[in-house]
C-alpha positions in Angstrom: -140.8 -52.1 -27.3 -139.3 -54.1 -30.1 -139.7 -57.9 -30.0 -138.0 -60.8 -31.9 -140.4 -59.8 -34.8 -137.8 -57.2 -35.6 -135.7 -60.0 -37.1 -136.9 -62.1 -40.0 -134.9 -65.2 -41.1 -134.8 -65.5 -44.9 -133.0 -68.8 -45.3 -129.4 -68.3 -44.0 -129.8 -64.5 -43.7 -131.2 -62.6 -40.7 -133.0 -59.4 -41.8 -133.5 -56.6 -39.4 -131.8 -54.2 -37.0 -128.1 -55.0 -36.3 -127.7 -57.2 -39.4 -126.3 -56.3 -42.8 -128.9 -54.9 -45.3 -130.5 -57.7 -47.3 -130.1 -56.6 -51.0 -132.4 -57.9 -53.7 -131.9 -57.5 -57.4 -135.3 -57.4 -58.9 -135.2 -59.0 -62.3 -139.0 -58.9 -62.6 -139.8 -59.2 -66.2 -136.7 -57.4 -67.5 -135.6 -60.7 -69.0 -138.4 -60.3 -71.6 -139.1 -64.0 -71.5 -135.5 -64.9 -72.5 -133.8 -67.4 -70.2 -130.3 -66.4 -71.5 -131.0 -62.8 -70.4 -132.4 -64.0 -67.0 -129.1 -65.9 -66.4 -127.0 -63.0 -67.3 -129.0 -60.9 -64.8 -128.4 -63.5 -62.2 -124.7 -63.4 -62.9 -124.8 -59.6 -62.6 -126.5 -59.8 -59.2 -124.1 -62.4 -58.0 -121.0 -60.5 -59.1 -122.3 -57.3 -57.4 -122.8 -59.1 -54.1 -126.6 -59.1 -53.9 -128.2 -61.5 -51.4 -131.0 -62.6 -53.8 -132.7 -62.1 -57.1 -136.5 -61.8 -57.6 -138.8 -62.5 -60.4 -142.5 -61.8 -61.0 -145.0 -64.6 -61.6 -148.5 -64.2 -63.1 -151.0 -66.5 -64.5 -152.5 -64.5 -67.4 -155.7 -66.4 -67.2 -156.3 -64.9 -63.7 -154.4 -61.6 -64.0 -155.5 -60.2 -67.4 -159.0 -58.7 -67.3 -161.2 -59.9 -70.2 -161.6 -56.3 -71.6 -157.7 -56.0 -71.9 -157.0 -59.4 -73.5 -157.5 -58.4 -77.1 -155.9 -55.0 -76.9 -153.1 -54.8 -79.5 -149.5 -54.1 -78.3 -146.3 -53.4 -80.2 -143.6 -55.7 -78.9 -140.1 -56.8 -80.0 -141.8 -59.9 -81.4 -144.2 -57.8 -83.5 -147.8 -56.7 -82.9 -149.7 -59.1 -80.6 -152.6 -58.9 -78.1 -151.9 -58.0 -74.5 -152.9 -61.5 -73.6 -150.4 -63.1 -75.9 -147.7 -60.6 -74.6 -148.4 -61.6 -71.0 -147.7 -65.3 -71.9 -144.6 -64.3 -73.9 -142.9 -62.8 -70.9 -143.8 -65.6 -68.4 -141.5 -68.6 -67.8 -143.2 -72.0 -67.5 -142.3 -74.8 -65.2 -139.3 -75.8 -67.4 -138.1 -72.2 -67.3 -138.3 -71.9 -63.6 -136.7 -75.3 -63.1 -133.7 -74.0 -65.1 -133.7 -70.8 -63.1 -133.7 -72.8 -59.9 -130.9 -75.0 -61.1 -128.8 -72.0 -62.2 -129.3 -70.1 -59.0 -128.3 -73.1 -57.0 -125.2 -73.5 -59.1 -124.3 -69.8 -58.3 -125.3 -70.1 -54.6 -127.9 -67.3 -55.2 -131.2 -67.2 -53.5 -134.2 -66.5 -55.7 -137.9 -65.8 -55.1 -140.8 -64.1 -56.8 -143.8 -61.9 -56.5 -146.9 -64.0 -57.2 -149.8 -61.9 -58.5 -152.5 -64.6 -58.0 -153.2 -67.7 -55.9 -152.3 -70.1 -58.7 -148.9 -68.5 -59.0 -148.3 -69.1 -55.3 -149.1 -72.8 -55.8 -146.8 -72.9 -58.8 -143.9 -71.3 -56.9 -144.4 -73.6 -53.9 -142.9 -76.4 -56.1 -139.6 -74.6 -55.8 -139.7 -74.0 -52.0 -138.7 -70.3 -52.2 -137.1 -68.7 -49.1 -139.9 -66.1 -49.0 -142.6 -64.3 -51.0 -142.9 -60.7 -52.1 -146.4 -59.1 -52.3 -146.2 -56.4 -54.9 -147.7 -53.0 -54.2 -150.5 -53.6 -56.7 -151.6 -56.6 -54.7 -151.6 -55.0 -51.2 -155.4 -54.9 -51.2 -155.9 -58.4 -52.5 -156.8 -60.1 -49.1 -157.4 -63.5 -50.7 -153.8 -63.5 -52.1 -152.4 -62.3 -48.8 -154.1 -65.1 -46.9 -153.0 -67.7 -49.5 -149.4 -66.6 -49.3 -149.5 -66.7 -45.5 -150.8 -70.2 -45.6 -147.4 -71.3 -47.0 -145.7 -70.4 -43.7 -142.9 -68.7 -45.5 -141.6 -65.2 -44.7 -143.4 -62.4 -46.5 -142.1 -59.1 -47.9 -144.9 -56.5 -48.4 -144.4 -53.5 -50.7 -146.5 -50.5 -49.8 -146.6 -48.3 -52.9 -149.8 -46.8 -54.2 -151.4 -47.4 -50.8 -152.8 -45.3 -48.0 -151.8 -45.9 -44.4 -155.2 -47.4 -43.6 -154.7 -49.9 -46.5 -151.2 -50.7 -45.2 -152.6 -51.3 -41.7 -155.3 -53.6 -43.0 -152.8 -55.6 -45.1 -150.5 -55.9 -42.1 -153.4 -57.0 -39.9 -154.3 -59.7 -42.5 -150.7 -61.0 -42.8 -149.7 -60.5 -39.1 -146.3 -59.1 -38.2 -144.5 -62.4 -37.6 -141.9 -63.1 -40.3 -143.0 -59.9 -42.2 -140.8 -57.3 -43.8 -142.5 -54.0 -44.9 -140.9 -52.0 -47.7 -141.6 -48.4 -48.3 -142.2 -47.7 -52.0 -143.6 -45.2 -54.5 -145.0 -47.0 -57.5 -144.0 -44.6 -60.3 -141.5 -45.8 -63.0 -139.2 -44.0 -62.8 -140.1 -42.0 -59.7 -139.3 -38.3 -59.2 -137.1 -37.5 -56.2 -139.8 -35.3 -54.6 -142.2 -38.2 -54.5 -139.8 -40.7 -52.9 -140.7 -39.6 -49.4 -137.9 -41.5 -47.6 -139.1 -40.3 -44.2 -141.8 -43.0 -44.5 -139.1 -45.4 -43.5 -139.2 -43.8 -40.0 -143.0 -43.7 -40.1 -143.2 -47.4 -40.7 -140.5 -48.2 -38.2 -142.4 -46.2 -35.5 -145.7 -48.0 -36.1 -144.9 -51.6 -37.0 -142.9 -54.2 -35.2 -141.1 -55.8 -38.1 -138.1 -55.0 -40.3 -138.6 -52.0 -42.7 -137.0 -51.8 -46.1 -137.1 -49.8 -49.3 -138.1 -50.7 -52.8 -136.9 -48.0 -55.1 -137.9 -47.1 -58.7 -135.9 -43.9 -59.0 -133.2 -43.1 -61.5 -129.8 -43.1 -59.8 -128.4 -44.5 -56.6 -128.5 -41.6 -54.1 -132.0 -42.1 -52.6 -131.4 -45.8 -52.1 -128.1 -45.1 -50.2 -130.0 -42.5 -48.1 -132.6 -45.2 -47.3 -129.9 -47.4 -45.9 -128.5 -44.6 -43.8 -132.1 -44.0 -42.5 -132.3 -47.6 -41.3 -133.7 -49.7 -44.2 -133.0 -53.3 -43.5 -134.0 -54.6 -46.9 -133.3 -53.0 -50.3 -134.8 -53.9 -53.6 -133.9 -52.3 -57.0 -134.9 -53.4 -60.5 -131.9 -54.4 -62.6 -131.3 -54.5 -66.3 -128.5 -55.2 -68.8 -129.3 -51.9 -70.5 -131.9 -49.3 -69.6 -132.6 -48.8 -73.3 -133.9 -52.3 -73.7 -137.6 -52.8 -74.4 -139.9 -53.1 -71.4 -141.9 -50.9 -69.0 -139.5 -51.3 -66.0 -136.2 -50.9 -67.9 -135.9 -47.1 -67.5 -136.2 -47.3 -63.7 -133.7 -50.1 -63.4 -130.0 -50.2 -62.5 -127.4 -51.4 -65.0 -124.6 -53.8 -64.0 -121.9 -51.2 -63.2 -124.5 -49.2 -61.1 -125.5 -52.3 -59.2 -121.9 -53.0 -58.3 -121.4 -49.5 -57.0 -124.7 -49.6 -55.1 -123.9 -52.8 -53.2 -120.3 -51.6 -52.5 -121.6 -48.2 -51.2 -124.3 -49.8 -49.0 -121.6 -51.9 -47.3 -119.4 -48.8 -46.8 -122.4 -46.9 -45.3 -123.2 -49.8 -42.9 -119.6 -49.9 -41.7 -119.6 -46.1 -41.3 -122.8 -46.0 -39.3 -121.2 -47.7 -36.4 -123.0 -48.5 -33.1 -123.6 -45.0 -31.7 -121.3 -45.4 -28.7 -118.9 -42.5 -28.3 -115.2 -43.7 -28.0 -111.7 -42.5 -28.7 -110.2 -44.6 -31.4 -106.6 -45.7 -31.2 -106.0 -43.9 -34.5 -107.0 -40.6 -32.8 -104.5 -40.9 -29.9 -101.4 -39.7 -31.8 -103.3 -36.7 -33.1 -104.8 -36.0 -29.6 -101.3 -36.1 -28.1 -100.0 -33.7 -30.8 -102.9 -31.2 -30.9 -104.7 -31.2 -27.6 -103.1 -28.6 -25.2 -104.9 -29.8 -22.1 -105.0 -33.6 -21.8 
């Protein structure tokens, strides 16, 4: 039996059965550390009709293992160590203050995926409407507990995880104000590995809204996820899939995002309520074609 945990309030939006799908445009690090690109992506999400944009926040001091710090990497800014690169694509307090101001001016919600406890503390300064736990951090119980202490709604992505790991993470977080998203953490992901029926599996086991975080190329699977009952949709967005960055190829460009949001809303309208009825628009056809009334 479902309880009120089937509905999660994310600021002014109710997420869960019977409500419009909550659509998140994942900017992530596709801004490449450039505030102007971040603002253009916020504009794209707003114009498409998304409910929120999402970023990723890491403290490289905590997230980059010592053995990886001095590995060299080719970047648009020239060769640099992986440690230097991680700092290059992170916005500081001034950057997020400007993002916060800009989103407020556009009436656009924003939040982020914190990858470490210090990033949670950093983001708390902006009072985000919720937090997103990335799939890579599902097993990080210390981070899960730290996020839960904020008292804000939590979205948990379940990619690269077994069901036992998902159950353990849900037990750590609790199901109150929790949204679970099915996900396969391959960028981009092949259709045969999307396993959309996991949406039904998660819905049958957990008493909270279930969503979908997609990394596939194209829009079809995401639209199918909505038809299967996903209450929360997240897709990476980009200005151009040919831009430099590891997530760009699995991202949706502006025109695709506009089509995605439009088609999600059409599907929601078409799904109806499941109650059989004769519509007024059918009655003239019924009178004309039905021999026995």
